[in-house]
TORZA-609111 format. One line per 2 residues: for each residue x, y, z of C-alpha. Coordinates in steps of 0.5 Angstrom, whole numbers. Example, Ala and Ser with C-alpha at 12.3 -4.5 7.8 and 13.67 -1.06 7.14 Angstrom:
<atoms>
25/-9/16  27/-2/14
</atoms>
This chain:
<atoms>
0/0/0  6/4/2
9/3/-5  2/5/-9
2/11/-5  9/13/-7
8/12/-14  2/15/-14
5/21/-10  11/21/-15
6/21/-21  2/27/-19
8/31/-18  11/30/-24
4/32/-27  4/38/-23
11/40/-25  9/40/-33
3/43/-32  2/51/-33
4/55/-28  -2/59/-25
-1/61/-18  5/65/-16
7/70/-11  10/77/-13
12/83/-8  4/85/-6
2/77/-5  0/71/-8
-4/71/-15  -8/67/-19
-8/66/-26  -11/62/-32
-9/56/-36  -10/58/-44
-6/55/-49  -2/51/-46
1/57/-42  0/61/-35
-4/67/-37  -4/73/-31
-9/78/-33  -10/85/-30
-4/85/-24  -4/92/-21
3/95/-22  1/102/-19
-5/104/-14  -11/107/-18
-8/114/-21  -15/117/-19
-18/122/-14  -12/126/-11
-7/121/-15  -10/124/-22
-3/128/-25  1/125/-20
7/120/-21  5/113/-20
5/110/-14  7/102/-13
1/98/-12  0/96/-4
0/89/-1  -6/85/-2
-9/80/3  -11/73/0
-10/71/-7  -11/76/-12
-15/73/-18  -11/75/-25
-17/72/-29  -19/78/-33
-16/84/-37  -17/91/-33
-20/97/-37  -16/100/-43
-14/107/-40  -19/113/-41
-19/115/-48  -24/118/-53
-27/111/-56  -30/109/-62
-37/106/-60  -37/100/-55
-32/95/-53  -32/89/-56
-36/83/-52  -30/80/-47
-27/86/-48  -27/91/-42
-28/99/-43  -24/105/-41
-23/107/-34  -18/112/-30
-16/106/-26  -12/102/-31
-5/102/-29  -5/94/-30
0/89/-33  -1/82/-36
4/76/-36  4/70/-41
9/65/-39  11/58/-41
15/56/-35  13/50/-31
17/53/-25  20/59/-22
27/57/-24  27/57/-31
30/64/-32  27/65/-39
28/71/-43  22/77/-42
19/81/-47  15/87/-44
10/90/-50  8/97/-50
2/99/-54  1/105/-59
-4/110/-60  -1/117/-61
-1/117/-53  -8/118/-54
-11/111/-54  -9/104/-54
-10/98/-49  -4/93/-47
-9/87/-49  -10/89/-56
-4/84/-59  -3/77/-57
3/75/-55  2/67/-55
7/66/-60  12/69/-56
10/65/-51  10/59/-55
18/61/-57  19/60/-50
19/67/-48  16/71/-42
11/76/-45  8/82/-41
4/87/-44  4/94/-39
-2/100/-39  0/107/-38
-4/113/-38  -6/117/-44
-8/123/-47  -10/129/-42
-9/123/-36  -2/121/-38
1/128/-41  -3/134/-39
2/140/-36  0/146/-33
3/152/-29  -1/150/-23
1/142/-23  9/144/-24
8/150/-18  5/143/-14
11/139/-16  16/144/-14
13/145/-7  12/137/-6
18/134/-10  23/140/-11
22/140/-19  18/145/-22
15/139/-28  9/137/-30
6/132/-35  10/125/-37
5/121/-33  5/116/-38
12/115/-38  13/115/-31
8/109/-31  12/105/-36
18/106/-31  14/104/-25
11/98/-29  19/96/-32
21/97/-24  15/92/-23
18/87/-28  25/87/-25
23/86/-19  18/81/-20
18/77/-27  23/71/-23
16/69/-20  14/67/-27
20/64/-29  23/70/-32
30/72/-32  30/80/-30
37/81/-33  34/79/-40
29/84/-41  27/87/-48
22/92/-49  18/93/-56
13/98/-58  10/100/-65
8/107/-66  7/111/-60
9/105/-56  16/105/-60
17/112/-59  16/111/-51
21/105/-53  26/111/-56
25/116/-50  26/110/-45
32/109/-48  34/116/-47
31/117/-40  36/116/-34
30/114/-30  30/107/-34
37/105/-34  38/98/-32
31/96/-33  32/92/-40
38/89/-44  35/91/-51
29/95/-54  25/94/-60
22/100/-64  17/99/-69
16/106/-73  19/110/-67
25/115/-65  25/121/-62
30/126/-64  27/132/-66
29/138/-63  26/142/-57
21/147/-58  16/152/-54
11/150/-59  10/142/-63
8/144/-70  6/137/-73
12/132/-71  18/137/-72
19/138/-65  17/136/-58
15/141/-53  19/143/-47
16/144/-40  14/151/-41
11/150/-48  7/144/-45
4/148/-39  2/153/-44
-2/148/-49  -4/145/-43
-7/151/-40  -10/153/-47
-14/146/-47  -17/147/-40
-19/154/-42  -22/152/-49
-26/147/-44  -28/152/-40
-24/150/-34  -18/154/-34
-19/158/-27  -21/152/-23
-17/150/-18  -13/143/-18
-17/140/-13  -24/141/-16
-20/139/-23  -19/132/-20
-26/132/-18  -28/133/-25
-31/126/-29  -26/124/-34
-31/125/-39  -31/132/-38
-24/133/-40  -25/129/-47
-28/134/-51  -23/139/-53
-21/136/-61  -15/140/-62
-12/136/-56  -13/129/-59
-11/131/-66  -5/128/-69
-2/134/-70  -2/138/-63
-4/132/-59  -2/132/-52
5/129/-52  11/127/-47
16/134/-46  23/135/-45
23/136/-37  30/134/-35
28/129/-30  24/123/-34
27/126/-41  33/130/-41
34/136/-46  34/134/-53
35/127/-55  40/128/-61
44/132/-56  44/126/-51
46/121/-56  52/125/-59
54/126/-52  54/118/-50
48/120/-45  43/114/-46
41/107/-44  47/104/-48
43/97/-50  43/93/-57
37/96/-61  33/94/-67
29/99/-70  26/101/-76
20/103/-81  15/102/-86
15/105/-93  8/108/-93
7/110/-86  4/117/-87
-2/115/-91  -6/113/-85
-6/120/-83  -7/123/-89
-15/121/-90  -17/119/-97
-16/121/-104  -19/128/-105
-20/129/-98  -13/132/-98
-12/138/-103  -7/141/-106
-9/148/-101  -9/144/-95
-2/142/-97  0/149/-99
-3/151/-92  1/146/-88
7/148/-92  7/155/-89
5/153/-83  10/148/-81
16/151/-85  15/159/-83
21/160/-87  21/161/-95
27/158/-96  25/152/-93
18/152/-96  22/152/-103
26/146/-101  21/142/-98
16/143/-104  21/141/-109
22/134/-105  15/133/-104
11/136/-110  3/137/-109
0/140/-114  -5/135/-115
-10/131/-111  -6/125/-112
1/129/-111  -2/133/-104
-3/126/-101  3/123/-103
7/129/-100  3/129/-94
4/122/-93  11/122/-94
12/128/-90  9/125/-84
13/118/-86  20/122/-85
19/127/-79  14/122/-75
18/116/-76  24/115/-81
28/121/-80  28/120/-72
29/112/-73  35/114/-78
38/119/-73  38/114/-67
41/109/-72  47/114/-74
48/117/-67  48/110/-64
52/106/-69  58/111/-70
59/112/-62  59/104/-62
64/103/-68  68/109/-65
69/105/-58  65/110/-54
59/105/-54  57/98/-54
50/97/-56  49/95/-63
44/98/-68  40/93/-73
36/96/-77  30/94/-82
25/97/-87  18/94/-89
16/94/-96  11/88/-96
6/89/-102  -1/89/-99
-7/92/-100  -8/99/-97
-14/102/-94  -12/109/-94
-10/109/-101  -17/106/-104
-19/108/-111  -12/111/-112
-9/109/-119  -2/108/-117
3/102/-115  3/106/-108
-3/103/-106  1/97/-104
6/99/-100  6/98/-93
2/102/-88  3/104/-81
3/98/-76  3/93/-83
9/90/-80  5/88/-73
2/81/-76  9/79/-78
12/81/-72  7/77/-67
8/71/-72  1/72/-74
0/68/-80  -7/70/-84
-8/76/-80  -2/81/-82
-5/87/-78  -9/92/-83
-10/91/-90  -9/84/-92
-6/80/-97  -5/83/-104
-12/82/-108  -15/79/-102
-12/72/-103  -8/68/-99
0/68/-101  5/63/-99
10/69/-99  7/72/-93
7/65/-89  15/65/-90
16/72/-89  12/71/-83
17/66/-80  23/70/-82
21/76/-79  18/73/-73
25/68/-72  29/74/-72
25/78/-67  25/71/-63
33/71/-64  33/78/-62
29/78/-55  33/71/-53
40/73/-55  40/81/-56
42/79/-64  37/77/-69
42/72/-72  43/68/-66
39/62/-65  38/59/-59
37/52/-62  42/53/-67
38/52/-73  38/59/-76
38/59/-83  36/66/-84
40/71/-88  46/74/-84
43/81/-82  50/85/-80
49/91/-75  48/98/-78
53/102/-81  52/109/-84
53/109/-92  53/102/-93
48/96/-95  46/94/-88
39/95/-87  35/89/-87
30/90/-93  23/86/-92
19/84/-98  17/77/-100
24/75/-96  29/79/-93
36/82/-96  41/88/-94
40/95/-97  42/101/-96
38/106/-93  31/108/-97
29/115/-99  36/117/-97
35/124/-101  29/125/-97
32/124/-90  38/128/-92
34/134/-93  31/133/-86
37/132/-83  39/139/-86
33/142/-83  33/139/-76
41/141/-76  39/149/-78
33/148/-73  38/146/-67
42/153/-69
</atoms>
């Protein structure tokens, strides 16, 4: 009988050891997740106290300890934002109480020390949710996947003179805004402290984001507050290298605190709340702060600012001086990023283009140079010009400058972090170019790479495959791209495959002026930087702005 009992006990223990991890203990207490697709999924773990009431427009406060077992079995609300209709079935709505993260782990025990990927969602610093991307394929590849939430729009990035004065009194720093970035940093600190409880290795954390998430990744690479919290970074359509200014015109600059305060105060004035005290503003229903269309636009949106605390002044100068978090990075952009932000053919006219040229470039000489590079005398030209100007200013030039500055320092022996640069140009139907008689309607739009980088065969983000029909080249490209991303997350190098079976084209570190950009279209090969003439013009323009 004792022998039978011992055998049964051994079998039970072996079964437990091979099962998904659904129970663990973090700094705040015990937490219970759910088993899904062979993984342990912990949904909606608080990493900060709810940023409501007196904590609205304050730096995040670490989550308090809890009694009993925290049930992490459902996603929590997305950050409060302007929404387009109700949430889908099974998805939570919006709330200020949003500072939660999700962990999807393939580990069977806490001792496995698996590499970790932290996903930072996009949405123009105005919208988005941590659970909008499914990290199951990363978990299946042996990676602990963590997706974090942060405050957006007016709740994440509002500056006012009153908020800065309050900060001066409480913290000795006359700053405000950047609450959303501080949320990201606190989440990364939580990961550093607790990810081992899910079988992850806190020394093997890679951060990754797209669009505003990718810009966040760039800012975290620049922030002294994020030092030591990650060993690698992936930026898909991001970067943050434009100069500092009192104003933010389109994507040509980032505001300083003074400019951010003026912008935030003007927003409150437009809403009729400009003279309210902070204690009364903090009592307002969140919906009352959602009605200012200018503050939620792509060009003038509430945005992070240079405050000499979270972000030291001017990232370009920081990198020139070596003041950045020196890690390996994988950074790149898509061939038609700006079409999403342009509208549709005929909806953006030559007259609108001319107005924006004069608004964005007040100097007549610069207007002349940009008109020559981006002609806009017809509806089609105006559409293409706006799309390409947006592509370069918002994504391509900041990424290019980042790659140039970091790779040059590494090559000179002044830094260690390698740069792997990519360019997506996969031919796909672009919904924003419908009705256009141009082959540009098949270029890769903004976010068009996400299906590949998340290993989603068949979905491919926006647009779908050419002609609406499945294409075997899509599956091959998905396998290639996803393997590069997995390799980088696991080893800090897209060329190194942990199982030794890597058969991908060699991806050499980026070096300016060489064919060292991985060009993705029905496969991958090294190529020179794309749109070089346009990037040279922006380099010249931003250099002049800094003077």
